[in-house]
C-alpha positions as CSV (number, residue, x, y, z in Angstrom):
1,M,-197.8,9.5,84.5
2,S,-196.0,6.3,85.2
3,K,-195.2,4.2,82.2
4,E,-194.8,1.0,84.3
5,K,-197.0,1.0,87.4
6,E,-200.6,0.2,86.8
7,L,-203.0,2.2,88.9
8,T,-205.8,0.8,91.1
9,H,-209.2,2.5,91.4
10,E,-208.1,3.5,94.9
11,D,-205.1,5.3,93.3
12,V,-207.4,7.2,90.9
13,Q,-209.7,8.2,93.7
14,K,-206.7,9.5,95.7
15,I,-205.6,11.6,92.8
16,V,-209.1,13.1,92.0
17,S,-209.7,13.7,95.7
18,S,-206.6,15.9,95.8
19,Y,-208.2,18.5,93.4
20,M,-212.0,17.8,93.2
21,N,-214.7,18.6,95.7
22,E,-216.7,15.8,97.3
23,E,-219.7,16.0,94.9
24,H,-217.4,15.5,91.9
25,V,-215.4,12.7,93.6
26,A,-218.7,10.9,94.2
27,L,-219.6,11.2,90.5
28,V,-216.3,9.6,89.5
29,E,-216.9,6.8,92.0
30,K,-220.3,6.2,90.5
31,A,-218.8,6.0,87.0
32,Y,-216.3,3.4,88.2
33,H,-218.9,1.2,89.8
34,F,-221.1,1.4,86.7
35,A,-218.1,0.3,84.5
36,E,-217.2,-2.5,86.9
37,V,-220.6,-4.0,86.7
38,A,-220.9,-3.6,82.9
39,H,-217.5,-5.2,82.2
40,H,-217.6,-7.8,85.1
41,D,-217.5,-10.9,82.8
42,Q,-215.0,-9.5,80.2
43,R,-211.3,-10.0,79.9
44,R,-208.6,-8.4,77.7
45,K,-206.2,-10.3,75.4
46,S,-203.7,-10.4,78.2
47,G,-206.3,-12.4,80.3
48,E,-206.7,-9.6,82.8
49,P,-210.1,-8.4,83.9
50,Y,-211.3,-5.8,81.4
51,I,-212.0,-3.2,84.1
52,I,-208.3,-2.7,84.5
53,H,-208.2,-0.8,81.1
54,P,-210.9,1.8,82.0
55,I,-209.2,2.3,85.4
56,Q,-205.8,3.1,83.7
57,V,-207.5,5.5,81.2
58,A,-209.3,7.3,84.0
59,G,-205.9,7.4,85.9
60,I,-204.1,9.0,82.9
61,L,-206.9,11.7,82.7
62,A,-206.8,12.2,86.5
63,N,-203.0,12.7,86.3
64,L,-203.8,15.5,83.8
65,H,-206.1,17.0,86.4
66,M,-209.0,16.8,84.0
67,D,-212.5,17.8,85.0
68,P,-215.0,15.2,86.5
69,E,-216.9,14.7,83.2
70,T,-213.7,13.7,81.4
71,V,-212.5,11.3,84.1
72,C,-216.0,9.7,84.2
73,A,-215.8,9.3,80.4
74,G,-212.5,7.6,80.9
75,Y,-214.2,4.9,83.0
76,L,-217.2,4.7,80.6
77,H,-215.6,5.1,77.1
78,D,-216.0,1.4,76.1
79,I,-219.4,0.8,77.7
80,V,-221.6,1.3,74.6
81,E,-219.3,-0.5,72.3
82,D,-218.5,-3.6,74.4
83,T,-221.4,-4.1,76.8
84,G,-225.2,-4.2,76.8
85,A,-225.5,-0.7,78.2
86,T,-226.7,2.0,75.8
87,L,-225.9,5.7,75.3
88,D,-229.3,6.5,76.7
89,D,-228.4,4.7,79.9
90,I,-225.3,6.9,80.3
91,K,-227.3,10.0,79.4
92,V,-229.9,9.2,82.2
93,L,-227.3,8.3,84.8
94,F,-224.5,10.8,84.1
95,G,-226.0,13.5,81.9
96,P,-225.7,14.6,78.3
97,T,-222.1,16.0,78.4
98,I,-220.6,12.7,79.5
99,A,-222.8,10.8,77.1
100,M,-221.6,13.1,74.2
101,I,-217.9,12.4,75.1
102,V,-218.5,8.6,75.3
103,D,-220.4,8.7,72.0
104,G,-217.6,10.6,70.3
105,D,-215.1,7.8,71.4
106,T,-217.3,4.9,70.3
107,K,-216.2,3.1,67.1
108,L,-218.7,2.8,64.2
109,G,-218.9,-0.9,64.8
110,K,-222.5,-1.4,63.7
111,I,-222.0,-0.1,60.2
112,R,-220.8,-2.5,57.4
113,Y,-217.9,-1.3,55.3
114,K,-216.2,-2.6,52.2
115,S,-212.8,-2.9,53.9
116,N,-211.2,-2.5,57.3
117,K,-209.3,0.5,55.9
118,E,-212.6,2.2,55.0
119,Q,-214.0,1.5,58.5
120,M,-210.9,2.9,60.2
121,A,-211.2,6.0,58.0
122,A,-214.9,6.5,59.0
123,T,-214.1,5.9,62.7
124,H,-211.3,8.5,62.6
125,R,-213.5,11.0,60.7
126,K,-216.2,10.6,63.4
127,L,-213.7,11.0,66.1
128,L,-212.1,14.1,64.6
129,L,-215.5,15.8,64.0
130,A,-216.6,15.0,67.5
131,M,-213.3,16.5,68.7
132,S,-214.1,19.7,66.8
133,K,-217.2,20.0,69.0
134,D,-215.5,19.2,72.3
135,I,-211.8,18.7,72.7
136,R,-212.4,16.3,75.6
137,V,-213.5,13.6,73.2
138,M,-209.9,13.5,71.8
139,I,-208.2,13.8,75.2
140,V,-210.1,10.6,76.3
141,K,-209.2,8.9,73.1
142,L,-205.5,9.7,73.5
143,A,-205.6,8.3,77.1
144,D,-207.3,5.2,75.7
145,R,-204.7,4.8,72.9
146,L,-201.8,5.4,75.4
147,H,-202.8,2.5,77.6
148,N,-203.5,0.3,74.6
149,M,-200.0,1.0,73.4
150,R,-198.6,0.2,76.8
151,T,-200.2,-3.3,76.6
152,L,-199.6,-3.9,72.9
153,K,-197.3,-6.9,73.6
154,H,-200.3,-9.1,74.1
155,L,-201.4,-8.8,70.4
156,R,-200.2,-10.5,67.3
157,P,-197.2,-8.9,65.5
158,D,-199.3,-7.9,62.5
159,K,-201.8,-6.1,64.8
160,Q,-198.9,-4.5,66.7
161,R,-197.5,-3.0,63.5
162,R,-201.0,-1.8,62.3
163,I,-201.9,-0.2,65.5
164,S,-198.4,1.4,65.9
165,N,-198.6,2.8,62.4
166,E,-202.0,4.2,63.1
167,T,-200.7,5.8,66.3
168,L,-197.8,7.5,64.6
169,E,-199.9,8.7,61.7
170,I,-203.0,9.9,63.6
171,Y,-202.8,10.0,67.4
172,A,-199.2,11.2,68.1
173,P,-199.7,14.1,65.6
174,I,-203.0,15.0,67.3
175,A,-201.3,14.9,70.8
176,D,-198.6,17.2,69.3
177,R,-201.2,19.7,67.8
178,L,-203.0,19.8,71.1
179,G,-199.7,20.4,72.9
180,I,-199.9,17.3,75.2
181,S,-196.3,16.4,75.0
182,T,-196.4,13.9,78.0
183,I,-198.7,11.7,75.9
184,K,-197.1,12.5,72.5
185,W,-193.6,11.4,73.4
186,E,-194.7,8.1,74.9
187,L,-196.9,7.3,72.0
188,E,-194.0,7.9,69.6
189,D,-191.5,5.9,71.6
190,L,-193.9,2.9,72.0
191,S,-194.8,3.0,68.3
192,L,-191.1,2.9,67.3
193,R,-190.6,-0.1,69.6
194,Y,-193.0,-2.2,67.6
195,L,-192.4,-0.8,64.1
196,N,-188.6,-0.8,64.2
197,P,-187.5,-2.8,67.3
198,Q,-183.9,-3.1,66.0
199,Q,-183.4,0.7,65.9
200,Y,-185.4,1.2,69.1
201,Y,-183.3,-1.1,71.3
202,R,-180.1,0.0,69.6
203,I,-180.8,3.6,70.6
204,V,-181.7,2.5,74.1
205,H,-178.5,0.5,74.4
206,L,-176.4,3.5,73.1
207,M,-178.1,5.9,75.5
208,N,-177.5,3.7,78.5
209,S,-173.9,2.9,77.5
210,R,-172.6,6.4,78.2
211,R,-175.4,7.7,80.4
212,D,-173.2,8.4,83.4
213,Q,-170.9,10.6,81.5
214,R,-173.8,12.7,80.0
215,V,-175.4,13.0,83.4
216,D,-172.1,14.2,85.0
217,Y,-171.8,16.7,82.2
218,I,-175.3,18.0,82.7
219,D,-174.8,18.3,86.5
220,E,-171.7,20.3,85.9
221,S,-173.5,22.5,83.4
222,I,-176.4,23.1,85.9
223,K,-173.9,24.2,88.6
224,L,-172.3,26.8,86.2
225,I,-175.7,28.1,85.1
226,K,-176.9,28.5,88.7
227,K,-173.8,30.5,89.3
228,A,-174.3,32.6,86.1
229,I,-177.9,33.6,87.1
230,A,-177.3,33.9,90.8
231,D,-177.2,37.8,90.7
232,L,-180.5,38.1,88.8
233,D,-182.7,37.8,91.8
234,L,-185.2,35.4,90.0
235,G,-186.8,34.4,93.3
236,P,-187.1,31.1,95.2
237,N,-189.2,29.2,92.6
238,V,-186.5,28.8,89.9
239,E,-186.1,25.2,88.7
240,I,-183.1,24.1,86.7
241,Y,-182.8,20.4,85.7
242,G,-181.7,18.1,82.8
243,R,-184.2,17.0,80.2
244,P,-183.5,13.7,78.5
245,K,-184.1,13.4,74.7
246,H,-186.8,10.9,73.8
247,I,-186.0,7.8,71.8
248,Y,-188.2,8.6,68.8
249,S,-186.8,12.1,68.4
250,I,-183.3,10.7,68.3
251,Y,-184.4,8.2,65.7
252,R,-186.0,10.9,63.5
253,K,-182.9,13.0,63.7
254,M,-180.7,10.1,62.7
255,V,-183.0,9.3,59.8
256,T,-183.8,12.9,58.5
257,Q,-180.4,14.4,59.0
258,H,-178.5,11.2,58.1
259,K,-176.5,11.3,61.4
260,Q,-175.0,8.6,63.5
261,F,-175.9,8.4,67.2
262,S,-172.4,9.8,68.1
263,Q,-173.1,12.9,66.0
264,I,-176.2,13.9,68.0
265,Y,-175.1,16.2,70.8
266,D,-178.4,17.3,72.3
267,L,-179.3,13.9,73.9
268,L,-179.8,16.0,77.1
269,A,-180.8,19.6,77.5
270,V,-181.0,22.0,80.5
271,R,-184.3,23.5,81.3
272,I,-184.8,26.6,83.4
273,V,-188.3,27.4,84.7
274,V,-188.9,30.8,86.2
275,D,-191.8,33.0,87.4
276,S,-192.2,35.6,84.7
277,I,-191.5,36.4,81.1
278,R,-189.1,39.2,82.2
279,D,-187.1,36.5,84.1
280,C,-187.0,34.4,81.0
281,Y,-185.2,37.0,79.0
282,A,-183.0,38.0,82.0
283,A,-181.9,34.4,82.3
284,L,-181.3,34.2,78.5
285,G,-179.1,37.3,78.7
286,A,-177.0,35.8,81.5
287,I,-176.6,32.6,79.5
288,H,-175.4,34.4,76.4
289,T,-173.1,36.6,78.4
290,N,-171.3,33.6,79.9
291,W,-171.3,31.3,76.9
292,K,-171.2,31.8,73.1
293,P,-174.5,31.0,71.4
294,M,-174.4,28.9,68.2
295,P,-175.6,30.8,65.1
296,G,-179.1,29.9,63.9
297,R,-179.9,27.8,67.0
298,F,-181.9,30.5,68.9
299,K,-185.8,30.2,68.8
300,D,-188.1,32.6,70.5
301,Y,-191.4,30.8,71.0
302,I,-192.5,33.3,73.6
303,A,-192.8,36.1,71.2
304,M,-194.1,33.8,68.5
305,P,-195.8,30.8,70.1
306,K,-196.4,27.5,68.2
307,T,-200.0,27.0,67.1
308,N,-200.5,24.4,69.9
309,G,-199.8,27.1,72.5
310,Y,-196.2,26.1,73.2
311,Q,-194.0,28.9,74.5
312,S,-190.3,28.8,75.5
313,L,-186.9,30.2,74.6
314,H,-184.5,27.7,73.0
315,T,-180.8,28.4,72.5
316,T,-177.8,26.2,72.0
317,I,-174.5,27.4,73.4
318,I,-170.9,26.3,73.4
319,G,-171.0,25.0,76.9
320,P,-168.4,23.5,79.4
321,E,-165.6,21.6,77.8
322,G,-166.4,23.3,74.5
323,R,-169.4,21.0,73.8
324,P,-172.8,22.2,72.5
325,L,-175.5,22.4,75.1
326,E,-179.2,23.1,74.5
327,V,-180.9,25.4,77.0
328,Q,-184.7,25.9,77.3
329,I,-186.1,28.8,79.4
330,R,-189.8,29.2,80.2
331,T,-192.2,30.2,83.0
332,H,-194.1,27.7,85.2
333,E,-197.3,28.4,83.4
334,M,-195.6,27.9,80.0
335,H,-194.2,24.6,81.3
336,E,-197.6,23.4,82.3
337,I,-199.0,24.2,78.9
338,A,-195.9,22.6,77.2
339,E,-196.5,19.3,79.1
340,Y,-200.3,19.2,79.1
341,G,-201.3,21.5,76.2
342,V,-205.0,22.0,75.7
343,A,-205.6,19.7,78.7
344,A,-204.1,22.4,80.9
345,H,-206.9,24.7,79.8
346,W,-209.5,22.1,80.6
347,A,-208.0,21.3,84.0
348,Y,-210.4,21.3,86.9
349,K,-209.8,24.4,89.0
350,E,-211.3,25.6,92.3
351,G,-214.0,22.9,92.6
352,K,-215.8,23.8,89.4
353,T,-215.6,23.8,85.6
354,N,-216.6,26.4,83.1
355,G,-218.0,24.2,80.3
356,I,-219.4,27.1,78.1
357,Q,-216.1,29.0,78.2
358,Q,-214.1,25.9,77.6
359,T,-216.2,24.9,74.6
360,Q,-215.7,28.4,73.2
361,D,-211.9,28.2,73.8
362,S,-211.7,24.8,72.1
363,Q,-213.4,26.2,69.0
364,K,-210.6,28.8,68.7
365,L,-208.0,26.2,68.3
366,N,-206.4,26.3,64.8
367,V,-206.5,22.5,64.5
368,V,-210.3,22.5,65.2
369,K,-210.8,25.2,62.5
370,E,-208.8,23.2,60.0
371,I,-210.8,20.1,60.7
372,L,-214.1,21.9,60.2
373,E,-212.9,23.4,56.9
374,L,-211.7,20.1,55.6
375,R,-215.0,18.5,56.4
376,S,-216.8,21.1,54.3
377,E,-214.4,20.9,51.4
378,S,-213.9,17.1,51.2
379,Q,-215.9,14.9,48.8
380,G,-215.7,11.8,50.9
381,T,-214.2,10.0,53.9
382,D,-211.0,9.0,52.2
383,E,-210.4,12.6,50.9
384,F,-211.1,14.0,54.4
385,M,-208.6,11.6,56.0
386,Q,-205.9,12.2,53.4
387,G,-206.4,16.0,53.9
388,I,-206.0,15.5,57.7
389,Q,-202.7,13.7,57.2
390,S,-201.2,15.8,54.5
391,D,-202.3,19.3,55.6
392,I,-202.8,19.1,59.4
393,F,-200.5,16.4,60.8
394,T,-197.3,17.4,59.0
395,D,-194.3,19.6,59.8
396,K,-195.2,23.3,59.5
397,V,-193.6,26.5,58.3
398,Y,-194.5,30.0,59.6
399,A,-194.6,33.0,57.3
400,F,-195.6,36.7,57.8
401,T,-198.0,38.8,55.8
402,P,-196.8,42.4,55.2
403,K,-199.0,43.5,58.1
404,G,-197.2,41.1,60.5
405,D,-199.8,38.4,60.8
406,V,-198.4,34.9,61.1
407,I,-199.7,32.3,58.7
408,E,-199.1,28.6,59.5
409,M,-198.8,26.1,56.5
410,P,-197.6,22.6,55.9
411,K,-193.9,22.4,55.0
412,G,-193.4,22.6,51.2
413,S,-196.2,25.2,50.7
414,G,-195.9,27.9,48.1
415,P,-197.4,31.4,47.6
416,L,-200.7,29.9,46.2
417,D,-201.1,27.7,49.2
418,M,-200.7,30.8,51.4
419,A,-203.1,32.8,49.3
420,Y,-205.8,30.1,49.7
421,Q,-205.0,29.8,53.4
422,I,-205.8,33.5,53.8
423,H,-209.1,33.5,51.8
424,T,-210.5,31.7,48.8
425,E,-211.0,35.0,46.9
426,V,-207.4,36.0,47.5
427,G,-206.3,32.7,46.0
428,N,-208.6,32.9,43.0
429,H,-207.4,36.4,42.1
430,T,-203.7,35.9,42.7
431,T,-201.4,37.2,40.0
432,G,-198.0,36.9,41.7
433,A,-196.1,37.1,44.9
434,K,-193.3,38.9,46.6
435,V,-191.1,37.3,49.3
436,N,-189.0,39.6,51.4
437,G,-189.6,42.4,49.0
438,R,-188.6,40.4,45.8
439,I,-190.8,39.0,43.1
440,V,-190.7,35.2,43.2
441,P,-192.2,32.5,40.9
442,L,-195.4,30.8,42.1
443,D,-193.5,27.5,42.6
444,Y,-191.3,29.1,45.3
445,E,-191.2,27.1,48.5
446,I,-191.9,29.3,51.5
447,K,-189.4,29.1,54.4
448,N,-189.8,29.9,58.1
449,G,-189.8,33.7,58.7
450,D,-190.5,34.7,55.1
451,I,-192.5,37.9,54.6
452,V,-194.9,37.0,51.8
453,D,-196.9,39.6,49.9
454,I,-199.7,38.0,47.7
455,L,-200.3,40.2,44.6
456,T,-203.9,40.2,43.4
457,S,-206.0,41.8,40.8
458,P,-209.9,42.1,40.7
459,S,-209.7,41.7,36.9
460,S,-207.9,38.3,37.2
461,A,-209.5,35.6,35.1
462,G,-209.1,33.2,38.0
463,P,-207.0,30.0,38.6
464,S,-205.2,28.2,35.7
465,R,-205.2,24.5,35.5
466,D,-201.4,24.7,35.7
467,W,-201.9,25.7,39.4
468,F,-202.6,22.1,40.3
469,D,-198.9,21.5,39.8
470,L,-197.9,24.6,41.9
471,V,-199.8,23.9,45.1
472,S,-199.0,21.3,47.7
473,T,-201.9,21.5,50.2
474,R,-205.1,19.6,49.7
475,R,-207.0,22.8,50.8
476,A,-205.6,24.8,47.9
477,R,-206.2,22.0,45.5
478,N,-209.8,21.6,46.6
479,K,-210.4,25.4,46.2
480,I,-209.1,25.3,42.7
481,R,-211.3,22.3,41.9
482,Q,-214.3,24.1,43.3
483,F,-213.6,27.0,41.0
484,F,-213.5,24.9,37.9
485,R,-216.5,22.8,38.9
486,A,-218.6,26.0,39.2
487,H,-217.1,27.8,36.2
488,D,-217.3,24.9,33.7
489,R,-220.2,23.0,35.0
490,E,-222.3,22.8,31.8
491,K,-219.2,22.0,29.7
492,N,-218.2,19.3,32.2
493,I,-221.7,17.7,32.0
494,E,-221.5,17.4,28.2
495,E,-217.9,16.1,28.3
496,G,-218.9,13.6,31.0
497,K,-221.7,12.3,28.8
498,Q,-219.5,12.1,25.8
499,L,-216.8,10.2,27.8
500,L,-219.3,7.6,28.9
501,E,-220.8,7.2,25.5
502,N,-217.3,6.5,24.0
503,E,-216.5,4.0,26.8
504,L,-219.7,2.1,26.1
505,R,-219.2,2.0,22.4
506,E,-215.5,0.8,22.7
507,A,-216.7,-2.0,25.0
508,G,-219.3,-3.1,22.4
509,Y,-222.5,-1.7,24.1
510,S,-225.2,0.7,22.8
511,P,-225.2,4.0,24.7
512,T,-228.7,4.8,23.5
513,E,-230.1,1.6,25.1
514,L,-228.2,1.9,28.3
515,M,-228.1,5.6,29.1
516,T,-231.8,6.0,29.8
517,D,-232.8,8.8,32.3
518,E,-233.9,6.2,34.8
519,K,-230.6,4.3,34.6
520,C,-228.5,7.5,34.8
521,E,-230.3,8.6,38.0
522,E,-229.9,5.1,39.5
523,V,-226.1,5.1,38.9
524,A,-225.9,8.6,40.3
525,Q,-227.5,7.4,43.5
526,E,-225.1,4.5,43.6
527,T,-222.1,6.8,43.3
528,H,-223.5,9.2,46.0
529,Y,-224.4,12.2,43.7
530,N,-227.6,14.1,44.1
531,S,-228.4,14.0,40.4
532,S,-227.1,12.5,37.1
533,D,-225.9,16.0,36.1
534,D,-223.7,16.1,39.2
535,M,-222.3,12.7,38.3
536,F,-221.6,13.7,34.6
537,A,-220.0,17.0,35.8
538,A,-217.7,15.0,38.1
539,L,-216.9,12.6,35.2
540,G,-216.2,15.5,32.8
541,F,-214.0,17.3,35.4
542,G,-212.0,14.1,36.0
543,D,-213.1,13.3,39.6
544,L,-214.6,10.0,38.3
545,A,-213.0,7.3,36.2
546,P,-215.1,6.6,33.0
547,V,-214.4,2.9,33.2
548,G,-215.9,2.6,36.7
549,I,-219.1,4.4,35.6
550,R,-219.3,2.2,32.4
551,N,-219.0,-0.9,34.6
552,R,-222.0,0.3,36.7
553,F,-224.1,0.8,33.6
554,T,-223.2,-2.6,32.2
555,A,-223.2,-4.6,35.5
556,D,-226.5,-6.5,34.8
557,I,-225.5,-7.5,31.3
558,R,-222.0,-8.7,32.4
559,Q,-223.5,-10.6,35.3
560,Q,-225.8,-12.6,32.9
561,V,-222.9,-13.2,30.4
562,E,-220.7,-14.5,33.3
563,S,-223.5,-16.8,34.5
564,D,-223.9,-18.3,31.0
565,R,-220.1,-18.7,30.7
566,Q,-219.8,-20.3,34.1
567,Q,-222.5,-22.9,33.3
568,A,-220.7,-23.8,30.0
569,A,-217.3,-24.0,31.8
570,E,-218.7,-26.3,34.6
571,K,-220.1,-28.6,31.9
572,A,-216.7,-28.8,30.2
573,V,-214.9,-29.5,33.6
574,L,-217.3,-32.3,34.4
575,E,-216.6,-33.9,31.0
576,D,-212.8,-33.7,31.8
577,H,-213.3,-35.2,35.2
578,Q,-215.4,-38.1,33.8
579,T,-212.6,-38.8,31.3
580,L,-210.0,-39.2,34.2
581,E,-212.2,-41.8,35.8
582,K,-212.3,-44.2,32.8
583,P,-210.4,-47.4,33.3
584,N,-208.5,-47.3,30.0
585,E,-207.3,-43.8,30.9
586,R,-205.9,-45.0,34.3
587,E,-203.8,-47.5,32.4
588,K,-201.9,-44.5,30.9
589,Q,-200.2,-43.7,34.2
590,K,-197.2,-45.7,33.4
591,Q,-196.6,-43.8,30.2
592,A,-197.7,-40.3,31.3
593,K,-195.6,-37.5,29.9
594,A,-194.4,-34.3,31.5
595,S,-196.0,-31.1,30.5
596,S,-194.0,-28.2,29.0
597,E,-193.8,-26.9,32.6
598,G,-192.0,-30.1,33.7
599,V,-195.0,-31.4,35.7
600,V,-196.6,-34.8,35.4
601,V,-200.3,-35.3,35.9
602,E,-201.0,-38.7,37.2
603,G,-203.3,-40.7,34.9
604,V,-203.4,-38.4,31.9
605,D,-201.0,-36.6,29.6
606,N,-203.2,-34.5,27.3
607,L,-204.4,-31.8,29.7
608,L,-203.2,-28.2,29.6
609,V,-200.9,-27.7,32.6
610,R,-199.9,-24.3,34.0
611,L,-198.0,-23.1,37.1
612,S,-200.2,-20.8,39.2
613,H,-199.1,-17.2,39.6
614,C,-200.4,-16.9,43.2
615,C,-197.7,-19.1,44.7
616,S,-195.2,-19.6,41.8
617,P,-194.1,-23.3,42.4
618,I,-190.6,-24.3,41.4
619,P,-188.9,-27.8,41.1
620,G,-188.3,-29.1,44.6
621,D,-191.6,-27.7,46.0
622,A,-194.3,-30.1,47.2
623,I,-197.1,-29.5,44.7
624,T,-200.8,-30.3,44.0
625,G,-203.0,-29.9,40.9
626,Y,-206.4,-28.3,40.7
627,I,-208.7,-28.9,37.8
628,T,-209.9,-25.5,36.7
629,K,-213.1,-24.7,34.9
630,G,-212.3,-25.5,31.3
631,R,-208.6,-24.4,31.5
632,G,-206.8,-27.6,32.4
633,V,-204.8,-28.2,35.6
634,S,-203.4,-25.3,37.7
635,V,-200.3,-26.4,39.7
636,H,-199.9,-24.9,43.2
637,R,-197.5,-25.3,46.1
638,D,-198.9,-27.5,48.9
639,D,-198.8,-24.6,51.3
640,C,-200.8,-22.2,49.0
641,P,-204.0,-20.9,50.7
642,N,-205.9,-21.4,47.5
643,I,-205.2,-25.2,47.4
644,K,-205.9,-25.5,51.1
645,A,-209.3,-23.9,50.5
646,A,-210.0,-26.2,47.5
647,R,-209.2,-29.3,49.6
648,K,-211.4,-28.1,52.5
649,N,-214.3,-27.5,50.1
650,G,-213.9,-30.9,48.4
651,E,-213.1,-29.4,45.0
652,R,-211.3,-31.1,42.1
653,I,-207.9,-32.0,43.2
654,V,-205.5,-34.2,41.2
655,S,-202.0,-35.6,42.0
656,V,-199.1,-34.1,40.2
657,Y,-195.3,-34.3,40.6
658,W,-192.1,-32.8,39.1
659,A,-190.7,-34.9,36.2
660,N,-187.2,-33.7,37.4
661,P,-187.1,-32.3,41.0
662,N,-183.8,-30.7,40.1
663,G,-185.3,-28.8,37.2
664,D,-184.8,-29.2,33.5
665,K,-185.7,-25.6,32.7
666,T,-183.5,-22.6,33.7
667,N,-186.2,-19.9,34.4
668,Y,-188.9,-20.8,36.9
669,N,-190.3,-17.6,38.4
670,A,-190.0,-17.2,42.2
671,D,-191.5,-14.2,44.1
672,L,-189.4,-12.9,47.0
673,E,-189.8,-10.1,49.5
674,V,-186.9,-8.4,51.3
675,Q,-187.5,-6.2,54.3
676,G,-184.9,-4.0,56.0
677,Y,-183.7,-0.6,57.0
678,N,-183.4,1.8,54.0
679,R,-179.7,2.8,54.3
680,N,-177.7,4.2,51.4
681,G,-176.6,1.3,49.1
682,L,-179.0,-1.3,50.3
683,L,-180.7,-1.8,47.0
684,N,-177.3,-2.1,45.2
685,D,-176.3,-4.8,47.7
686,V,-179.5,-6.7,47.0
687,L,-179.0,-6.5,43.3
688,R,-175.4,-7.6,43.5
689,S,-176.3,-10.6,45.7
690,V,-179.1,-11.7,43.3
691,N,-177.0,-11.2,40.2
692,N,-174.2,-13.3,41.7
693,S,-176.6,-16.3,41.7
694,T,-178.9,-16.0,38.7
695,R,-179.0,-14.2,35.4
696,F,-182.8,-13.9,35.5
697,L,-183.9,-10.8,37.5
698,N,-187.3,-10.4,35.9
699,S,-188.8,-7.7,38.1
700,I,-187.9,-5.5,41.1
701,N,-189.6,-2.7,42.9
702,G,-189.5,-1.2,46.4
703,K,-191.3,1.1,48.8
704,V,-190.2,2.9,51.9
705,D,-192.5,3.7,54.8
706,H,-192.2,6.8,57.0
707,N,-190.0,4.9,59.4
708,K,-187.3,4.3,56.8
709,M,-188.2,0.6,56.6
710,V,-187.9,-0.6,53.0
711,T,-189.8,-3.5,51.4
712,I,-188.2,-4.8,48.1
713,S,-190.3,-7.2,45.9
714,L,-188.4,-9.3,43.4
715,I,-189.4,-11.9,40.7
716,I,-186.3,-14.0,39.9
717,G,-185.7,-17.0,37.6
718,V,-184.2,-20.1,39.2
719,R,-183.7,-23.8,38.3
720,N,-185.0,-25.3,41.5
721,L,-185.7,-24.9,45.2
722,R,-182.0,-25.5,46.2
723,Q,-180.8,-22.6,44.1
724,L,-183.6,-20.3,45.5
725,Q,-182.6,-21.2,49.0
726,L,-178.9,-20.2,48.3
727,I,-180.1,-16.9,46.9
728,M,-182.3,-16.3,50.0
729,D,-179.4,-17.2,52.3
730,G,-177.2,-14.7,50.5
731,L,-179.8,-11.9,50.9
732,K,-180.2,-12.6,54.6
733,N,-176.4,-12.0,55.1
734,I,-176.7,-8.4,53.8
735,P,-176.3,-5.8,56.6
736,D,-179.6,-4.2,57.6
737,V,-181.7,-6.9,55.9
738,Y,-184.1,-8.3,58.5
739,V,-186.5,-10.6,56.6
740,V,-186.3,-12.5,53.4
741,K,-189.3,-14.7,52.4
742,R,-191.2,-16.1,49.5
743,I,-194.6,-14.5,49.1
744,I,-198.0,-15.8,47.9
745,R,-199.9,-13.2,45.9
């Protein structure tokens, strides 16, 4: 698949004609013409005709040699969402299979959600569940996302980052679990380009700077390897070539292993592709005979394949010139699966497809089984998506049972996680564990290759609540919760009722008046429980917050109180406003006094004045006053969105100014945000820079995302705008700091 050249429909037709029969080529042609008519008056953000996008998606699928239904779905995947055509139209014209794939790829756009995050979670949930029925749904979505990432430059920077984050967290891991490395690597590289452009282009520059030397080294290595295996009679189909390292994999290695670019030696590897498994091991023997293998760097994925079907031999040797060299050895069939993963199984062969068999094969995939299990165990959309990210799309470890079965688990798992992975009853009756023949504590972290023997007893009392601290997977945690829900249901119901009664009493309400049977059932329906007993059981167990349930029971009362308070406040504000309009009050302008905040309100000096917390104005800022409901004047920066909205709505604005623009108070709060690369010592450099300019560091906190980008939030005390600007300039000069800005909360 080309990353640069855009395909035309003629290009796609040429590709599908090379492996499909005439009937199926005609079906693909029909799908194109239907999409062309449906999208004829639409354009993308780039200004290009919209039909270009479906053509590229279909082209990506054709390059994977996907079956006719999948390529057609590539042309039609946006029809239902973006045009007047319906799913029934597609079903009539193209059949139920193509309609099902298109439906699985259609966003949930017609349902209203509380937030964009909730809508995205629901869309992903629908997509993943559709994928569990037919893998082709996800293959089409991956092709769609790949072309969207290739054209991401046409969107706003904030959308670029949001979509790239989503791609790294959801779609690249899915491509990895399905074994489609050709799509996975490009999604990761493109995401890094927008999430951390400094590191992306730095790595690109470093790779290009010494590229010729590395290529010469690989060419020399290939010559020597060909000579070493020449006597093995591996046949005429042997391929030996260099494989470049992808940018994102280099970046991850630099971050996770704390290495500089110069310390990463496997920027290129040599790949040997042969005809049979016997030839793989023969070639490996020749390599190890001629060069010394590095300890701990040999992996046999042929004997023990990855869960996505990947098979290959990996070894690192001390190669020519005494430099480490990675060598990968696999068969041609293994190489096809390594590049195209599950798509290789769905590939169109011999002019026909075997839909029933393919559907059965897709159901056998571990990732599909895990998704189906999470669906049944999760309480809601958020929990389902959190489970997907924490249990399925994370690094894995592989352990053995005493019988030799391989168990795959998320990295960081312990014996209890493995017990619940094997079976719920095994987990519930666990009494201990042996690893490699030795008793280990239940908080032991399982490592690759461990032989884990789960010790159980039929007389075990079941899980302990302490186990929540001993498991790391959401699956195990859910199973333990299910046990306690069933075991302690009556007790949890009573505790839940008692918790709610206490909350209501503490807030000044009468539980007897509010907790009627009718109201309890109403709130249970609002919180998506089948009955009030289910709701109280969840409350007693700890799945629900008592304050949230209390607020639902008291919503009507609080709404009436708020309405009465607002009417009284509006009356008080109107009286304040009328006072400002009196002629004798306007005469006081000449003798107006500054408030305790150093702000003068034109025309009056007896109103309460406070600096707003949303934009934190400081002396030197252009400011405006807003007459609040019964709480005096709130002072905002002129660029504050809240004051802009008040002006637009014609609300109560009053002129204010600083009594002393240079500040006569030493501690005005200013909110800053610092963004940069989370290297060692960055926080200390930020603290040192701030402390050199002010004694008032009132608050600091930071968070690091999975790309090692850190966001540091500070509240500092300054005299005026000039001092704040000096502090910001100092922060901008710190190495690896990219953005310093004031924020509006």
